[in-house]
N, C-alpha and C positions, 0 to 999 in steps of 0.2 A: 727783377732777377729771381730765379727760383731753381731749386735742385731738380734735375731731370736724370732719369736712368739713361746712361750711355752704353752700358753693357751689363748683361745678366746671364748667368748660366746656373741651371739647377744644381744645387748641392744634394748629393744622395746619401742615404743612410747605409754606411758600410760597417756598422758596429758588429755585424756577424762575420766580417772579414777585415778586422782592424789591422793597421800597419804600424808597427813599433819601430822607430828609428832612433839611433843614438844622437844624431844631429840632422839638420835639414837645411838645405837651401833650394828654393824653387823659384823659377822665373815663369811668370804668366804674361803672355802678350795678349792685349785686347785692342780692338779697333773702335774708335769713336766716330760717329757721324754728326757730332754736335760741335759747336763752338762755345768756348767759355773761358773764364779766367781762374777758376778754382775747381778742385776735384776732391772727392773723398771716396773711400772704399768701405765695403761691408765684409766682415769676416764672421764665420760661423763656427760654433762648437755645439751644434744642436744635438748631435748623436754621440758625443764623446763621453768617456767614463771618468775623465779627470780634466782639470783646467788645462788649457793650451797656452803656452807662453812663446811669443816670438820676440827675439832680442832686437831685431832690426827689420824695418820695412822701408824700401826705397822705391820711388817711381823714376823711371828713366825714359829718355826719348830715343834711345837706341839700345839694342840687345847687349852691348858691352858696357852700358851705363857710363859712357863718357860724360853725358849731361844727365844729372840726376838730382833729386831732392829727397830728404828723409820725410817719412810720414810719421805723425805723432798720434798718440792716444792719451787724451787728458794731459797734454804738454809733456808727455814722456815718450822715449823711444821704445819702451817696453809695452807690448800688447799682451794683456792677460785676458783670456776669454773664459768665463766660468762655464761649467757644465750646463748644457742646455740653452746657452745664450747666443745672441747675435750682437755684434758691436760695430760701430762705425768709427772710422778714424776722424781726427780733427781735420778741418778743411786745409787744403794745401794750395797755395797760390802757384798756379802753373798755367800759362796760356795753352789752350788746346784748340785745334781746328779740325774741321770736318775731314774725315779720311785719315786722320793721324793714328799711328800705332803707338800705344803706350806699353811700357814694360814695368812689371812689378817684381821686385826681388824681395822674397820673404824668407827670413832666416831664423833658426832656433838652435841654440847650443845645448838644449836640454834633451835628454832621452824622454820621449813621450809617445803616446799612442794616438794615431789619427783615425777618425771614423767618418769625417765629413769629406766626401770625395766627389770630384767631377772629372769629366774627361771629354776628349774630342778626337776625331780622326782627321778632320779637315784642318790644316794648319795655316790657312791663308789669313784668316781674321783673328782667330784664337789659336794660340800655340802655347806649349809649356814644356818644361824640362826640369828635372830635380836630381839632386845628389844627396848622399848621406853625410854631408859635411856642412858646417856653418860658415866656413871661410873660403868657399870655392864658388866660382861662377859657372853654372852649367851652360851647355851649348844648345841652342834651339836647332832642331832639324825639321826639314820641310818635306815630309813624306805623308802619304794618305792611306797606308795599309796597316797601321798599327795604332792601338789605343794609346793616347797620351793623357796622363792624369795629373791632377793637382789637388791640394787640400785647402779647404776653408774659404778661399776667395770666391764670393758669390756675386758681387755687384760693384760697379763703378758708377758714380754720379758726377755730373758736371753742373756747375752753377752757370746758368745760361739765361739770356734774355729772350730767347725764342722758345716756342712750344712745338715739340716734335710729336707726331703720331706714333703710337706703340703698335707693333705687330708681334703677337705672341705665337711663336712656333712651338708646339707641344706634342706630346705623345710618347712614343717608345724610342728604341735605338735608331730608327730611321731619322728621327729628329736629333737625338743627342749627339750622334756621330758627326753631324754638321755637313755631311756630304751632299745633302739636299738643302738643308736650311741655310748654311753659310754660303753656298753657291748662289742661292736666291738673294741673300743679304748683300753679297758683294755687288750684284747687279742693281739692287734697289739703292744702295748707298751711292753708286756712281751716278745714277739718274736723279736722285733726290737728296743732295747734300743738305744737312741741317734740318730736314723735314721729317725723317723717320728714324726710329730705333727698333731693331729686331731683337727680341729676347728669346732665349732657348731654355725651355722647361721640359725637355725630353728626358726620360729615364729608360735606360736599357732594360728590357724585360717587362716593362710596364704594361698593364692590361687596362682595357676600357672599363670593364664591369667589376672585376674582383681585385682585392688587395693581393699583395705578394704571398705566395705559399711559404710556409714556415718549415717545410720538411728538409730543406737543404740550405746551408749558409749562403750559397750564391743566389738561390731563389729569393731569400729574404731581402736582398738588395734591390729587388724590383719595385719596391715602394707601394704606397697606397694607390688604389685605382685612379684612373684619370677623372672619373666622375666624382671621386671623393676630393681630389686636390684642386680641380679646376675652379670651383667657387672661390677659394682663397686666392688663387692666382688672378682671377678677374678683379677681386676687390683690391688687391695690391697694385696691379699694373694698369688697370683701366684700358685695355687694348682696343684699338679701333677694328682690328682684324685678328681672328684666331685661326691659325692653320694647323690642322691636326692629322698626324699619321699614327693611327692606333687601331688595335683590333686583332692583328695577326697573332699576338701572344695569347689572346683569349682562346684561340684554336689550337695553338702549339703546346702550351703548358700542360693541358690535360694529358698529352701524349708522353710526357717525361716526368711529371710530378705526381706522386701518389696522392697528395692532398688535393691537387687540382683535378684529379680524376673524376671527382663528383661534381665538378663545375663545368660540365659540358655546356656549350652554347649552341642554340639553334638560330636560324636566320630571323624569325619573328621577334625573338627575345633580343637579339642584337640590335635590330632596327628600332625597337622600343627605346633602348638606351641611347641610340643615336639621336632620336627625336628629342629626348630629354636634354641632350647636349645642345641641340639647336635652340631649344626654348631657354635654357640657362644663359647661353651667350646673348640671345636677343634681349632678354630681360636686363642684361648688363650693358645695353646700348652698344653692342658689338656685332660683327658678322662672322660666321663660321664657314671656313672652307675645310670640308672633311674629305680625305682621300679614300677611294676604295682600296681593297686589300690586295697588295702585291702577292704573287705566288711565293710559296716556300717549299723547300724540299729538305727533309731530315734524313740523316744517314740511318742505315738499318740498326746500328748499335744504339741509337738514341730512342728508337721507337719500340715500345713493348707490345703493342697490339696493332697488327696490320689493318684489321677491320676498322678500328678507331681512326687510324691514320687516313684510310680511304674516305671515311665519313668526314673528317676534318677538311680534306681537300674539296669534297663535294659541297660542304657547308660554305666554304669560302666563295665558291662560284654562285651559290644561292644568295648569299649576302650581297655580292656585287651586283647581281641582277636586281635586287630590291633597291640598292643604292642608286642604280642607274635611273630609277623612276623618280628619284628625289632631286629637286632643284638645289643647286649649290654644291653638288658633289664634284670633286676633282677626280677625273677618271685617269688615274696613273696607269691602269692596265691597258688603256687605249693608246698609249704612247709606244715608241719603238723599244722601250726597255723590256717589254713582254711579248712573247711569241708562243702560241700554242700552250698557254697556261704555264709557261716557264720563264724565268728570268733569262734574257738573252746573254750568252756567255760574254759578249763584249762589254756588257754593263754590270756583270755579276762580280761582287767582291771576291768570290771564290768559295763562299760558304753556302750558296744557293738560298740565302736569307736576306742579304743586304746588297744594295747597289754600290758600285765602286764610284770613284770621283767622276768619271765620264758619265755614268748613269745619273748621278746626282745633279750634274750640270744640265743634263737633258731635261730632267723633270723640272728643274728650276726655271729653265727657259719657257717651259709650258705653263708654269705657275705664274710667271711674271705678269702677263696681260690680265689674268684673273684677279690678281691682287690690285693691279693698277685701276681696273674698272671699279672696284669697291672704293678705293681711296678717292678716285675722281668724283664719285657720288657724294662722298663725305665732305669734300672740299667746298 
């Protein structure tokens, strides 16, 4: 028996946009593809400015917590997370089976500021809701067109007797939102119960090459570059497969950020970093599936230099041409979600940057055999 990650979602640094609440109750729904008899959770306060205190944490088998158990930390119901720290709960005896949804209710009666933030759009496997009260049970809603965020919960582990392969889904908002990644995860879990766990380490706004610009609070939440943070993820998770959607923000951010203006990227430079990514993943005994760059369209109010905008659009096409010559590239743009270098309206979330749920499902269906082929080779 050993501890295995059953669910993981990247916690992001929102210290530039902190949220102060008088009280808090949040519910986070997660889905396990593993069987086991005990679980434990990981909570973070990596980016906070003060210790975080949670009075009560419960795990339930339904969203109304008719069947529930308390979680403890050092045999206490009080969870205190020091600044800059990550903690794990004590093990909790609870039979868990593949495909089961687990619900975590995390409450605090203290006025405190939260900086460790995660979110999703796809509510099928991971869902969340929160209220500004410690004695209230928020209601989960199942829509796909709004961001749903939570604080501090980063990971759930199951004590299991089987070993599951890890798939790391990483990159930018196309990953974090779950509209592609969770759609694929749902299909994989249905076909391979107890054999796989898919992790989500996407960060909205994240770039492949450069760290987040610091000239606006929102931009600061975009995190360290993927090439900076992927080595740590590989060491932590030891994935068999890494699926990556990244690079679009390397072209878009110089159009809207003054600091990023000097960080223009050309196709040869971009490809050099992609090659580094492939080598890094290979050295860590994994295989990389890197997607080509989906089209984007910024509104005129966002774009300061039309010539730079035109150049960014042309660079995307040049990058995709180079990527097409590379083995192991997933050609998102060759699917039905793209037509004439535009996102097809049927699959557009509405911002001309992201796919909606239907578009995410379509790409997931195209990705499924690619992932299965790699896993079959490994088995």
